[in-house]
N, C-alpha and C positions, 0 to 999 in steps of 0.2 A: 724630231720629236720634241714636243712641248710639255712642260709640267702642267698640272691641272690647277688653273686659278680658280678662285670662288666664283659662284654664280653671279652674274652681273646684275640679276634681279634681287639679290640679296642686299638691297640698299643698305649697306652696311653689312657686308659679308661678316661671318663669325669674328667676333673681337679676338678670340684666341683660336689659332689653328690647332687641329688635333695633334696630340703629341705624337712625334716621330721616334722610332727606335734609334738608339745611338749607333754611331759607327765603330763603338768600342769593340774590340776583338779579344778572344780568349788567348790563353797561353799555349794553345796547341802549337807544336813545332811543325815547321815546313815539312819535315820528314814524314810526319803523321797525316798530311792532308792528300786527298785525291787530287789528281792533276785536274785543274779547272780554272777557267778564266771567266771572271764575273762580268766582263765588259762594262761599257759605261751606261749601266742601268742600276736601279735599286736592286740589289740582290738579297733575297730572303735570308740566305745562309751565310753569305760572305760580305764583310764590310769593305773588302778590297782584295787585291791579289794577295793569296796567302794569309788572309785575316778572317777568321771564323767568328761569327757572332757568338757570344758566350753561351746562349742557350742551346746552340747547335754543336757544342765542342765534343760531347760524347759520341753523337752520332757521326760527326766527322772522322772521329778515331775508328769507329766500327767500319765506315765506308772504306777508309784507307787500308784496312786489313784484308779487304776482299779483292780477289783477282777477277778479271773480266769473265772467267768460266763460272765463278761462283755467283756472280750477279746474274749472269745469263741464265743459269740453272734456276734461280729463284724467280726470275721474271717468267720463264716458262711455266713454273709451278703456278704462279698467280694467274697467268693467262688460262691455264687449264682448269683452275678453280672457278674463274668466271664463267668459262664455257660449260662445266659441269652443272653449275647452279642456274645456268640460264640467264646470266645477267647481261642483257642485250638492250639494244634500242634500234628502231627502224629509222633508216636514213630518209626514206620517201614515205609519205602517207598514201595509202591506196593499196590495191592489190599488187602493184608492181614494186612495193617497197622491199628494200634489202635489209635483212636483219643482221646486225654485227654485234660482236662482243664489245663491251665498253672498254676502250683502251685505258690501261692503267699503268702508272709509274710507281716504282717501289719506293722512291725517296720521299719520306713524309714531309709535310710543311708544319712548321711550328709557330704557334702564336703564343706570346707571353701573357701571363695574368693581367698586366697593366693594359696591354694592347686589347685584350679580350673585354675588360671592364669598360673601355672607351666604346667598343663596338656594340656591346650589350646595351649600354645606356643609350647610345645613339639610335639603334633600331627600335628599341621601346618607344623612345621619343617620337620617331618617325611614324610608327604603326598607329600610336594613339592620335596623333594629329590628322593622319589620313582617314582614320575612322570618323573622327569629329567632322571632318570635311564631308565625308560621304553622307552622314546623317544630315547635315545642313543642306547640301544640294538636293536631297530628296525630300527636304521638309521646308524650313523657312527661307533658305537660300540667302541668308544675310551676307555671306562673303561675296556672292554675286552682286547684290544691291549695292554694297560699298566698293565693288569693282576692285577688290583685293586680286581677284583672278577674273580675267575677262570673261563675262557671261556667255559670249558667242563661243568661246574656246570649249567651255564645259558643256552647254546645251547643244553644241553642234558636234560633239565627240561621238564616234560610233559606238563607244561603250556606254553612253548615258541611256538609261532606260526609263522613259517616262511612264511606263506600266507600273513602275515601283514607287511613284510619288506618293508621299504620305504613309508609306508602309513602315510599321515599327518592327525592327527585327529583334531576335532574342538577344537579351543582355546590352542591346544597342551596338552590338559588334557585327561588322560586315565582313572583314577580312580575317578569317579564323587561321588561315594558312598562308604565310607570306615568305617569299624568297627574294630578298633584295641583293642586288650584285654590287660588290665592293672591289675597288682597285686601289693600288697604291701608285703615287707619282714618284718622280725621281728623287724626292726628299724622304720618302718612306711614309708620308702621310696618307691616311685613307679617305677615299671620296666615295659617295654613292653614285654609281653609274646608271642604274635604273632600279625600278621596283616592279615586282612581279606579284599581283594581287588577285588575279583570277584563278588559274589552275597551275601554280608553280610546280615544276618537276625537279627531279634530281636527288630527293632526299633518300631514296632507296640506295643509291650509289654511295652517299655518305656513310650509311651504315655497313654496306657491304664491303666498301674499300677498307674499313677497319677490320672486319672479320677475315677478309682474304689476307691482309698484311700480317695479322696475328698468326695465321696459319702457315704462312709461307716464310716468314722471317720473325719468329717470336723474340729472338735475341735482343733485338734493337728496343724493345719495350722495357728491358730489365732495369735501366738506369733513370727511368722518366716516370713521373707521377702525372698521368694524362687523364683529363676528365672524360668520362664515358659518353657514347652517343647512342648506345644500343637501346636506350629506354625510349627513343623517339615514338616508336608505334604506340606504346602505351600512353605517352603524354597526348598524342593526337587523339586517341580513343577518349581519354578524359576530357579533352576540349570538346570533342562532338557529343559526349553525353551531356555536358554543361548546357548546350543550346538546345536540348530536347523540349518539345512542347510540355508545358507544366502540368498538363492533364495526364500525362503518361508516368506510370510508377517505375516500369522497367523498359526504357526505350529500346527499340530495335534499330540498329545502325547498319547501313550498307554502303558500299562503295559503288558508284555508277560510272561504268567505263564505256567509251565509244567502240571499243572492240580491239581485236588482235592486230589491227593494222595501224593503231595508234602509236606514235613513236615511243610513248612512255608506258606501253601496256605492261611490260615487266614490273614496273613500279606499282601499277594498279593491283597486280596480283600479290606482289610482296606485302603491300600495306594491309590488303584485306586479310591475307593469311596471318600476318603478325599481329593484327588487331582481334583476329578470331571472329570476323564478321563475314557476311556474304558479299561476293563480288557479283554484280548484276549488270545486265544489258537493259536498255530501255524497253525491249520486248518482254522483260521479266516482271515489269511493274505495270500496274494499271490503277485508275482512280475510280472509287465507287463511293457515292455519298460523301463527297469532300474527304475522302481518306485514302491515301496511297497503300496499296497492297502488293505484295511479292507473291508470285506463282511458285508453289512448292509442290512436291510429290504428296504432301500431307494436306493440301489445300491451300487457301490463300492465308498470308501472314501480314499483319500490319507492319508499315514501315514508318518510323518517326523521325529519323535523322538520316539525310543522304549526303555523303561526302562525294560531291559530283566532280568528275573529271571530264565532263562534257561542257562545251562552251555555251554561253547564253543563247545564241542564235539556234541552237539545236535541242535545247531543254524541252521545249513544249510547242508542238505543231500548231496548236490552237492559239498561241500567243505570239510566236516568233516565226520561224521558217516553216510554212506548211508542208514542205517536202521532206522534213527531217523525219528518219526513222531511228534516231539515236536517243531521243528523249521519251517523254510520257505525256500523252494528251490530258489536259486538265491539271498538270502539275502546278502551274503558276497560280491558278485559282485557289487551289488547296494551300499553297504556300502563303498566299495573301491572308486566308483565314486563320493562319497559325497552327494548322493541323499537321504541318510537317515542317521540318527545319532544313535548311541547305547550308552547306559549307563549300566554297564561300558564298556569300549572299549574291543574288542576282544583281547586275548593275555595278560591280566593283571595277569593272574594266575602265571606267572613266578615270579612275584615280591612278592607274598605271599607264594611261596614255602619256606617250613620250613628251607630247607638248605640255600636258599639265605637270609633268615631272619639273619642268623648269621653274615652276612656281611653288614648289614644295617648301623651300625656305620661308616664303611669305605665309604659307599655310601653317607652318610650325609657330611662327610668331604670332599670328592672328589668333589661333586657338589656345595655345599654351603660354604665350608671352615669354617664350624662351628663344635664345639663340640656337641654331641647329648644332648639335654635337658633331655631327659628320655632315660636312658640306656637299653640295652637288659639284658635278663637273660643269665647267661653263658651257652654256647651251644657247644656241641661236635659233630663233623661230622665224623662218621665211614668211610667215603670215604677217610679220611686222616689217614695215617698210625698210627701216634702217638696217635691220638684220638681213633682209633679202638681199639687199645690195652687197653687204659684206660677204654673205655665203657665195653668191654668184662670182665674186671677184676672187675668191680663195678656194675654189673647189680642189685645187691640188694640195692644199694643206689641211683639209677638214675630213672628217668622217660624217657622212650624211646617212641618216636612218629613217625609214618609213615609221610612221608613229603607230602603225597597226601590225607590224610584222615582228617576229621573234625568231630565234634560233639561228641568228646570223643571215637571215634572208632580207631582201630588199634594202641592202646596205651598200654604200660606196666608201671605200677607204682611199681617199684622194691621192696620197703620196704613191699608192701602189697601183692606181688605176691608169688605163690607157686614156689618151686623149678622146677617143671615141666614147669610152665609157663615161667620162666626165661630161661630155656634150649630151649624152643621153640623159644623164641625171639633171643637167641644166634645163632641158625640155620638160622633164617630169615636174621639177620644182616650180617652173613658171606656170605650168598648166594647173597645178594644185598645191600652192604653198602650204596650206594647212596640214597636208599629209606628210610633211617632213620636218625634221630638226637636223641640226648641225652641231658638231662638237670638235674640239681640238683633237688631233691625232695623239693618242695617249701614250706616254712613256711607262707602259705597264711594267711592274716589277718582275723580276725574273727569279726562277728556282732551278737549281741542279736537277736535271733528268738524266736517266741512263738511256744513252743512244747508241745502238750497235755494241760497241765494246768499251765506251768511255762515257764521262759526264759532260753534258753540255747545258747551258742555260736556256730555258724556255719561258715565255711570257705566261703569267697566271692571273686569274682573278679568284674571287671568294664569293660563294653564295650561301650565307647563313640562312637558316630557317626559323621563323618565328611563329609561335602559336599564340592565339589570343582567344581565350573562353573567358572565365571568371578573372583571370589574370594574364599577364603577358609572360611568355616563357621563350627564351632563345636557346636552342639547343647548342651546347658548347662545341664550337668547331665550324662546319659548314662544308660544302663540297667546293674544293679547290679544283678549278677547271684549268687545263693546260693546253696552250696552243702548241701541239706537237710537231708541227712543220716548222722547220727552221726560219726564223725571222717573222713568222706569222703572229698577227695580233688577235686572230679570231679563235676563241677557246671553245665555242660550241661543239658539241659532239657531232652535230649534224653537219659540221664543216671541217671535220677532221681532228677535232680536240679530244682530249682524254681527262682523266682525274687522278688526284692524289689523295691519300689519307691526310686529314687535317687534324693536328694535334693541339688542344688548348691545354696548356701547362697548368696544373693545379698548384704546384709547389714553387713558391717564390725563389726558393733555394737553387732550382734549376734554371731560373731565368733572372739574373740579378737585375735591380731596379735600374734600367738604363736611362740616362738623361736625354731629353730631347736635344736634337741638333738640327741645324739648318742646312747642313752640306748634303749634297747628293752622293749617290753611290760613286765610289772611285773606280 
């Protein structure tokens, strides 16, 4: 496993690396600790064998008082709660899809105020820069003329929509809902692994994880001051109302879903209900006289803002795929006239193309004249000759990703792949270099999880959610995704991953100001 060096395209990678938490430990005695081996990874809870990080001390004491039967009972209660509330996801898309309960681990992850401040500032910086980038490439294209980002990389991206050239979007904001994936390396520093700017999912699990943990294990909240996450649906509604067409006094908001076979359908239902708005299918909407209407039992009703969970290609059969039954005929023309607003805007996919990701540090410097607060993971582009040679020679050490896939699909984890699998990807890359990127195999941080009758470390990442309307708002916490299979680095629920409740501590007294250090986890 390798640590995460800065992006080689950051000519001048960040002058100061993000602060890493200290390896300092609390005064919890060995007798009070649950049996656990942090192994040679950065561990979120332990600074080393028998050494608990200070902000986890009280949690460690509580865990140590529980026997296997106690934890198993609470885990069953959590699983039953998820099942009763219908908190599910579909493994496959289509009628053959298998609906599963979202796996949940009881041991919460904690983030100190100092760590969260860095994350919050870094994500706001990133979202503002990417929105300026989107406005530019759909208008003057100055960043392309100056070749800060290769024009062919942008204009040839599958997510670039020429139909949107020259369109001014409400408030100049393209990405109203963003989910960026963060990881820690073996020094504890945070890196952005990828950006999700189209229809990012997972925020419903963020909220439900908190609710279920409070219901099944309320005692562990007693000694911590934790920032709330339950307000997210109302924050989302406020963001959607902010981008409504100015001609409307009382905007009508709807959530557009592709239907029950979508892997995130539970989330669509959850958000619509929590915001108090209608959940609609494409067949529920129609366009008349450049206005979008919703069919209701009392006649048609005007729609002003659509939070769409349908991909660009399926939004309007008159503009994109003519065989789509998921969208609304004439929607794009109405959108161009400013008579309906969409979140996220059409064409945002170009900015979360995994090849464009490699240039985000340059994008931040170009538009904001700032160094990235949270750096990228080193990324190789096979479309560039020097990178292609390196990738092909080191497939056994790299992770190769398809630029247009998500959910853990279209990916090769070189060290864990067979010779045949690596050869297959070699041929894929040579046939279409633009469609792939490669990154070092990451030494993802780990967190204690309850496995059978004891605690074991499992690799984790973090997906915070950012809202951008009149201002940028980062929901405190995020979805901590867990690779529940032993040794696995794949955290996606579609690939066997699960989730944890994520606590952002509000009180500095609960999380002493830990000084950065350069050592890795012991």
